[in-house]
N, C-alpha and C positions, 0 to 999 in steps of 0.2 A: 503494500498499501505505500504509494510513493508519498503523494500527496500528506494522508494523513502522518506518515512518519515525518516526513519534513514536519508538520504544522506540532505536535507533540513535540520531537524532539529540540524545538525551541531554534528552528531556521527560519525567522518570520519573514527573512528576506521575499518571497513570494505572495505576501499576506495582502488580503484587503483593506483597505480603508473605506469611509462612508457607511451606508446603514449596515452592507452585510458582514462589516470586518465590526462593527458594532454589535450585530447582533452574534456573530459567532461569539467575541469575548465573552458577551453575558454567559452562552452556552456553556463556554467552557470552563467557565469559575473565576473566580479573583486570582487565582492563581496565575494567573496569565496576564492580566489587564495594565501591567508595568511594560508588559514585553510588546504588546499590542498597539498602546498610545501612542509610542513614536512612526507606525508604521500608518495607523489610522488616519493620521496627522499631515504624512510626506506624499503633496501633488505630484511629483515626479515619477510614479506608479504605472507608466503607460504603456509595459511591454506586456501583450498576454504569454504566458507560461501555462504548459500543460496542469503544472500542480495549481496557477491561481484558478484557473479556468473549473477545474476537480471542484476546489473548497468552494468556489461562490455557487456553481450547479448544485453541490449535497445543502449548502445552506437555505439557499434559495426554495428550494425543494422541499424541505422538511416546515422552513415560518410559510409559504406560502401556503402549504397543505394545511395546518396551522389553520387562519385565516379564515381560509373556505368552510373547514368544518364549523366553525363560529359563525358562517354567513347566513346560516338561516333562523341564527337566534340561539341553536343551543349546540352543544359537539355530543353526536352518537356513537354509542359504542364498536357501531360497526365502523364510524369513521375512525374511532381510536385503534380497532383491530384491524381497519386497512392499515392505518401508518407501521403495525406493528409487524404487519405482512412486509411489504416495503423492505426493511427492515431486515426482515427474517431471509426475503429473497436475497437481499445485500451480502447476508451472513457478516452482519455488523457484529464486532467485536466490544465488551463491557460496556465501555469507554464511550466509545460511537452511539452505541444503541442511546446512552446517556445525555451524551450532545444530540440526538436527532430528539428527543422526545425536548430537550430543552428549547430546542429550536419552533417544536409542534407547537410546543405550549409559547413561545414569546409571539407567534402567532398566531394565537386567540386574546391576546390584548386588547384594549380598546384602543390605542397609539399606536397599535402598529403599524410603520411607514410603508404603506405596501406600496406606494407609487414610487417612491425613492428607491425602495427593493429594486423593482422592476426595470427601471432606468437604468437604475445601476448592472445589474444583471444582463440585461439586451448588450448595454457596451459589452462587459467582458465578454462576452460569448464573440464580438466580431464575425456577426453576421453567420456561424454557422449555422443557420435556417435546420437543419434535423436533430439540432441537439436542441434547441428553443420548443421543436414539434414534441420530441419526447417527455421536456418539460411540462408540453399542457397537455398531453394525454393522462401523464401520473396525476398533474389537479384534477382536471374530468374525471377518470377513475378517484379521487376522493369525493368528490361531489356525487357521484354515485352510490358512492360506500352502501346506502341504506335503501336502493331500490329505485330511487328517481333522484330527479335534479328541482329541488322546489328555486320558486321566481329568486328569492336569494343567491340564490347561488349560480342560477343561468345568467343573472347579471353581473355576478361579480366574473365569471368566467367571462363572457365579453369584456370586459374593462382588462382581466388579465390579458387575453387574446390582443384585444389593442394596442395596449402600452408596449406586444411587443412585438408590434408591427405584422399581423396577422389580420388581414380585413375580414367582414366579418362573417361573407361568403366564402369566404376559405376556411374560419374556424365553422361553420356552420356543415359542414361535408367533414374535419375531422370531428366531429361532436357526435355523428351520425354514425363512424365509421368506427369511435370506441363505443358507442355503444352497440353496436353490431358486436365489437369483441364480445365485448362480456357477455352479452345474449350466448352467444356463438361455444366462447368456453365452457359457459353454465350447459351448453345443451351437449352437449360431448362430452360432460362429467358424470354424466349418471348413464351413459351407454347412448347416447343420443340418439332415444326417440323420436320424434316426429321430424321426422325428413323435411319436407314442406318449409317449416317454418327454418328450420339450419341452414336451408339451401337459400333461403331470402336473406337470411343475415349473410350466408356466405357471400352472397354480391355484394353485399352492403359494406364487409368488411374491407372488399376490394376498391371501394368506393365506385362502384357501377353499379347498375342496372341490368335485369336478364337482356334486356334488346342491343348492348354492347355486341359488338362483333367480336371474332376468335383473336383478333389480333389488337383489340382494344383491353381484352382481359387478357392478355400475354402483356402486355406493354404497361399493363397497371397493379399485372403482381410486381413486374423488374421494377417497377419504382417503387415501392412499398418494400421490397426488399433491400433495394439500395439505401431506402433512407432513414431504414431498422440493424441496417449491420453492425452487430456487437464491434465489431474488432473496428470500421471506417467512425461508430458512433467515440468509441474508447479514444478513437486517434485525434479523435476534435472535441475533448475534452468531459464526453462521459467520467464521472468514477468509475475506475473498476469495478467494485465491488457492486455496481448495479447491470453489468452484464450481463445477469442472468432474468432481470426485466428486457432488457431487448431481445434476447434467444428467448423465450415466452413467447413475445410480440410476433418475431420472425417464424415459429409453430403455430403460431393461430395464422398468420399471413398464409403460412404455407399449407397448411389442412384446408384453410378456405378456397384455394387456389384449385389442390386437388379433385376437391369435390365438384367447385364448377366444372373442370375440365375432365372428368368422369360424367360427369350428368350429359357433357355436348359431345362425346366422345372424342376430345382434339387429343393429337400426338403429342 
């Protein structure tokens, strides 16, 4: 764990300033305050490094998850469980879990600076659209943790997408795809009954409808696999610990494609 090891080891040269740095400092505890203070006030840290982006992604992901969980007025057990499921998928060590939960709790606070956090996160990502999309997909899944997206959560998701440069139309397509992925994964979990419903979801997972040509099906599949390729995402700054989340995404996309391909008799 390159970025985490450097962080805990006290090598703060790549550390964040601004609201993300402040949130991470609070999450890690007072022992780090002195070491972080100078870095957070340093205006000269403009160069992106893999460790810096990974740190930003980790910090923004769990703090914004907490904000979304509170968007409907209360944090449900389902939303807490989803946060813990993400941590479990990441196979975080105890101190990382503690930091992630502290960030989640920071996001629930009434004075959480969402706009500032998103502005900095977008800047730290340096136009890595696939990385930002993965972040959005995790936040959508958080909103869906209790089985539905409340109006308050919906509005917050729009605000997050807009702040990160995703037009509403593009975000709506992403929202539908993530919802379909959730349904599709759920249908497959119990043995995959309801083939008609899962076929509709399979098309939605690929972001297309059943009137698409075979060429369009293949194009959509290749595009999605490229966007969610674990190694490519890690190279762009996804924390190594999140690679299992990316792998799960590609497995769902591949399963949906295989089902559509089989139904059409495609080679």
